[in-house]
C-alpha positions in Angstrom: 93.2 22.6 90.2 91.0 20.2 88.2 88.5 17.5 89.0 87.5 14.8 86.5 84.2 12.9 86.9 84.2 9.7 85.0 87.5 7.7 84.3 86.7 5.8 81.1 88.7 6.3 77.9 88.0 10.0 77.8 88.0 10.9 81.4 91.2 9.0 82.3 93.1 10.3 79.3 91.9 13.8 80.1 92.9 13.6 83.8 96.3 12.1 83.1 96.9 14.6 80.3 96.3 17.5 82.7 98.4 15.8 85.4 101.2 15.3 82.9 101.2 19.0 82.2 101.6 19.7 85.9 98.0 20.5 87.0 96.9 19.1 90.3 94.1 16.7 89.1 91.6 14.7 91.1 89.9 11.7 89.5 86.5 10.1 90.4 84.4 7.3 89.1 81.3 5.5 90.4 82.9 2.1 89.8 84.9 1.0 92.8 86.3 -1.8 90.7 87.7 0.7 88.2 89.1 2.9 91.0 90.8 0.0 92.8 92.4 -1.1 89.5 93.8 2.4 88.9 95.1 2.7 92.4 97.0 -0.5 91.7 98.5 1.2 88.6 96.4 -0.9 86.2 94.3 0.7 83.5 91.1 -1.5 83.3 91.0 -1.2 79.5 93.5 -1.3 76.7 94.9 2.1 75.7 98.6 2.5 75.0 100.7 4.8 77.2 98.1 5.5 79.9 99.6 3.0 82.4 103.0 4.6 82.1 101.6 8.1 82.7 99.5 6.8 85.5 102.6 5.4 87.2 104.5 8.6 86.6 101.8 11.0 88.0 100.0 9.0 90.7 100.0 10.9 94.0 102.2 13.5 92.5 99.8 15.5 90.3 97.1 12.8 89.8 95.1 11.8 92.9 92.4 9.2 93.3 92.1 9.1 97.2 91.1 12.8 97.8 87.7 13.1 99.4 85.2 14.3 96.8 84.0 17.4 98.8 87.6 18.5 99.3 88.5 18.1 95.6 85.4 20.0 94.3 86.0 22.8 96.8 89.5 23.2 95.6 88.8 22.9 91.8 88.8 25.7 89.4 87.4 23.5 86.7 85.3 20.3 86.9 85.3 18.2 83.8 82.3 15.9 83.4 83.3 12.8 81.3 80.5 10.4 82.1 78.6 8.3 79.5 75.6 9.7 77.5 74.2 6.4 76.0 71.6 6.2 73.4 67.9 5.9 74.4 65.5 3.7 72.6 64.3 6.7 70.5 67.8 7.6 69.5 68.2 10.6 71.8 71.1 11.0 74.3 70.5 9.8 77.8 71.6 12.6 80.1 70.9 10.7 83.4 74.6 10.3 84.3 75.5 13.8 83.3 72.8 15.4 85.5 73.6 13.0 88.3 77.2 14.2 88.1 76.1 17.8 88.2 74.0 17.0 91.3 77.1 15.7 93.1 79.1 18.8 92.2 76.4 21.3 93.2 75.8 19.6 96.5 79.3 20.7 97.6 79.2 24.2 99.0 82.1 26.5 98.1 82.8 30.2 97.6 85.2 29.5 94.8 84.1 30.3 91.2 84.4 27.2 89.2 83.6 26.2 85.6 81.6 23.1 84.9 83.0 21.6 81.7 80.8 19.2 79.7 83.3 16.9 78.0 80.8 14.1 77.5 79.4 14.0 74.0 76.0 15.7 74.0 73.7 17.0 71.2 73.9 20.7 70.3 71.9 22.9 72.7 72.4 20.5 75.7 74.4 23.0 77.7 72.1 25.9 76.8 68.8 24.1 77.2 69.5 21.3 79.7 72.6 21.9 81.8 72.3 25.6 82.5 68.6 25.6 83.5 69.1 22.5 85.6 72.0 24.1 87.5 70.2 27.4 87.9 67.2 25.6 89.4 69.5 23.7 91.8 71.3 26.9 92.8 68.1 28.8 93.8 68.7 27.8 97.4 72.4 28.5 97.4 73.6 32.1 97.6 77.3 31.5 97.6 77.8 29.1 94.6 79.3 30.8 91.6 79.4 28.6 88.5 80.4 29.1 84.9 79.8 26.7 82.0 81.7 25.3 79.1 81.5 22.7 76.4 84.8 21.0 75.5 84.3 18.1 73.2 86.9 15.4 72.8 88.4 14.2 69.6 90.1 11.0 70.8 90.5 7.8 68.8 90.6 4.7 70.8 94.1 3.2 70.5 95.5 6.7 70.0 93.9 8.6 72.9 97.1 9.7 74.5 98.6 11.1 71.3 95.4 12.8 70.4 95.0 14.5 73.8 98.6 15.4 74.6 99.3 16.8 71.0 95.9 17.9 69.8 95.4 19.2 66.3 92.8 21.6 67.7 91.0 22.4 71.0 87.3 23.4 70.8 85.8 25.3 73.8 82.3 26.5 73.9 82.2 29.3 76.5 80.1 32.4 76.9 81.6 34.2 80.0 85.0 35.7 80.4 85.8 34.2 83.8 85.3 30.7 82.6 87.3 31.4 79.4 90.3 32.7 81.4 90.4 29.4 83.5 90.2 27.2 80.4 92.7 29.3 78.5 95.2 28.8 81.4 94.5 25.0 81.4 95.1 24.6 77.7 98.0 27.0 77.2 100.7 24.4 77.9 99.4 22.3 75.0 100.5 24.8 72.4 97.6 23.9 70.1 95.1 26.1 68.2 92.2 26.8 70.6 88.9 27.8 69.1 86.5 29.7 71.4 82.9 29.4 70.2 79.5 29.4 71.8 78.0 26.3 73.5 75.9 25.2 70.6 78.7 25.5 68.0 81.1 23.6 70.2 78.7 20.7 70.6 77.8 20.8 66.9 81.5 20.5 65.9 81.8 17.2 67.7 78.7 15.8 65.9 79.9 17.4 62.6 83.1 15.4 62.9 81.5 12.1 63.9 78.6 12.1 61.5 81.0 12.9 58.6 83.0 9.8 59.5 79.8 7.7 59.9 78.5 9.0 56.6 81.8 8.1 54.8 81.7 4.6 56.1 78.1 4.1 55.1 78.8 5.7 51.7 81.6 3.3 51.2 79.4 0.3 52.2 76.6 1.5 49.9 79.1 1.8 47.0 80.2 -1.8 47.6 76.5 -2.9 47.4 76.2 -0.9 44.1 79.3 -2.7 42.8 77.9 -6.1 43.8 74.6 -5.3 42.1 76.3 -4.4 38.8 78.8 -7.3 39.1 82.4 -8.0 38.0 83.8 -5.1 40.0 86.9 -5.5 42.2 85.7 -3.5 45.1 89.0 -3.7 47.1 91.1 -2.5 44.1 88.6 0.2 43.3 88.8 1.8 46.7 92.5 1.4 47.0 93.0 3.2 43.7 90.5 5.8 44.8 92.7 6.6 47.7 95.6 7.5 45.4 93.7 10.6 44.3 96.0 13.5 45.2 93.1 15.4 46.7 93.2 13.2 49.8 96.7 14.6 50.6 96.3 18.3 49.9 96.9 20.1 46.7 95.7 21.3 44.3 92.0 20.9 45.5 92.1 19.2 48.9 89.2 17.0 50.1 88.3 19.5 52.8 87.2 21.9 50.0 84.4 19.4 49.3 83.4 19.0 52.9 82.0 22.5 53.1 78.5 23.9 52.7 77.5 25.9 49.7 74.7 26.0 47.1 75.1 22.6 45.7 77.5 20.9 43.2 77.3 21.5 39.5 79.5 21.4 36.4 79.5 18.6 33.8 80.7 15.6 35.8 79.3 15.4 39.3 75.5 15.8 38.6 75.4 13.5 35.6 77.7 10.8 37.0 75.8 10.6 40.3 72.5 10.3 38.5 73.9 7.7 36.0 75.2 5.5 38.8 71.9 5.6 40.6 70.2 4.7 37.4 72.3 1.7 36.5 72.3 0.4 40.1 68.5 0.5 40.1 68.4 -1.3 36.7 70.4 -4.1 38.5 68.0 -4.3 41.3 69.5 -2.1 44.0 68.3 1.4 44.9 71.2 3.2 46.7 69.5 5.3 49.4 72.5 7.6 50.1 73.2 8.4 46.5 69.5 9.1 45.9 69.5 11.3 49.0 72.6 13.0 47.6 70.7 14.0 44.5 67.7 15.2 46.5 69.8 17.3 48.9 71.6 18.9 45.9 68.2 19.9 44.5 66.6 20.9 47.8 69.5 23.2 49.0 68.7 25.7 46.2 65.1 26.2 47.3 66.3 26.3 50.9 68.6 29.2 50.1 66.0 31.1 48.0 63.6 30.8 50.9 66.2 32.7 53.0 65.9 35.6 50.6 62.2 35.5 50.0 60.3 37.6 52.4 63.3 39.6 53.5 63.4 42.0 50.6 60.9 43.3 48.1 60.4 41.7 44.7 61.1 45.0 42.9 64.3 45.8 44.8 67.5 45.4 42.8 69.1 42.0 43.7 72.7 41.3 42.7 74.0 37.8 41.9 77.7 37.4 42.5 79.1 34.6 40.4 77.6 32.5 37.6 80.0 29.6 37.0 79.7 26.4 39.1 83.0 27.1 40.7 85.8 29.7 40.8 88.6 29.8 38.3 86.3 28.4 35.6 83.8 29.8 33.1 81.9 26.5 33.0 78.2 27.2 33.6 76.9 23.7 32.7 74.5 22.6 35.4 75.7 25.4 37.6 73.6 25.7 40.8 73.3 29.5 40.0 71.0 28.6 37.1 68.5 26.9 39.4 68.7 29.6 42.0 68.0 32.4 39.5 65.2 30.3 38.1 63.6 29.9 41.5 64.1 33.6 42.3 62.3 34.5 39.0 59.5 32.1 39.9 59.1 33.7 43.3 58.5 37.0 41.6 61.9 38.8 41.8 61.8 41.2 38.8 65.0 43.2 39.1 67.9 40.8 39.1 71.5 41.8 38.2 74.5 39.5 37.8 78.2 39.8 37.7 80.9 37.1 37.1 84.6 37.9 36.5 84.7 35.7 33.4 81.5 33.6 32.9 78.8 36.1 32.0 79.0 35.5 28.3 78.8 31.7 28.7 75.9 32.1 31.0 74.0 34.3 28.5 74.7 31.8 25.8 73.5 28.7 27.8 70.5 30.4 29.4 69.1 33.0 27.0 65.6 32.6 28.5 66.6 34.5 31.7 65.5 38.1 31.7 68.3 39.4 34.0 70.7 42.3 33.7 74.5 41.5 33.3 77.0 44.0 34.7 80.6 44.5 33.8 82.3 45.0 37.2 82.0 44.4 40.9 81.9 48.1 41.6 79.0 48.4 39.2 76.9 45.7 40.8 77.6 47.0 44.3 76.6 50.5 43.3 73.4 49.2 41.7 72.2 46.7 44.4 71.7 47.0 48.1 71.1 43.3 48.3 73.8 40.8 47.1 73.8 37.0 46.8 77.2 35.4 46.6 77.0 32.1 44.7 80.5 31.5 43.4 83.6 31.9 45.7 85.8 34.0 43.4 89.0 35.5 44.9 87.8 38.9 43.7 84.9 38.7 46.1 87.1 37.6 49.0 89.5 40.4 48.2 86.7 42.9 48.4 84.9 41.4 51.4 84.5 44.7 53.3 82.9 46.3 50.3 80.4 43.4 49.9 79.6 43.3 53.6 78.7 47.0 53.5 75.5 45.7 51.7 72.9 43.2 52.7 74.9 40.2 51.8 73.7 36.6 51.5 76.9 34.7 51.4 75.7 31.2 50.3 79.3 30.0 49.9 80.3 30.9 53.4 83.4 32.3 51.9 83.8 35.9 53.4 
């Protein structure tokens, strides 16, 4: 049995979705007006399909008249779907979330139940806010047995029902087995990939998704401002033609391969073209902040990664660099991020650097003869020589030998193994 606290877009869709799958589901909201509307089979906001499902499930598997205490006592999982509005300082207001928790905890029951935070909350909220708050509240209760989970939503208004009932993935932050079993049973009928991660990762994935979308929108708007500054550019046609790039639709190098952390972009095109567009935009009176930040981040990521190495191993210890080209399946080393990282390592004082690349070693030697490093001919050779390895190019050869590389102290800065 499931209880839903908060019947807005997320809560009502969630409750009706579980009811549609056959779970006995109780719905609650602090708004009497909203509840009365729902009891009259009217959804108080526009969202396709919900009214039909409400009519189909009301008083069969979806219940709005059950006393709160009875519902909570009978529930294996309580989904908290209340608002977390923005405070003046930009932080999330957890007032409604904690108030909902108060209501739940005030109900005494011997049943183990999992409190599921479905409201969008910043990473670390369950760990640093919810769990300590509940533990403090339960000091006076000997019988209450509570588990915790974070289960972010990925619903688009206007498509909430489709997104919930046929999800592309389900993300569950859970750190105890009893709660995991309950949630596994709840989501099994959806036949979707379920990703179990820790609380912080679950919360982060939601923000990772939303901030990517907000960044793409702001990027697009900034580029329209750049175009206006330069003049005589058909912005609408430019973006529509951009969308014809086959990378949006999959092969051979899907867009998702670009939305992935690493050690920065390189090669001949991206660095020079980004810098050139910033330059000409500034000459026309507009400084594009996102493109400028883009260049700064691409520079700063290298020192950030080198700092992860510095202080963890000795400067005289053999340090192996895996990969020299700016990307796999290429011997292009022009403006490769590896060049800057090696340069920074040498500046830090690392004196015993070895390098291996399946095909780009000769090109790297030719382009950067000033580097006093040792080039090796095979992966086995560098693994034998170095107890510390830094993976900087995501070659298939490295993936195919992941267990060998992981037997050493490996810094996988491409997150590829």
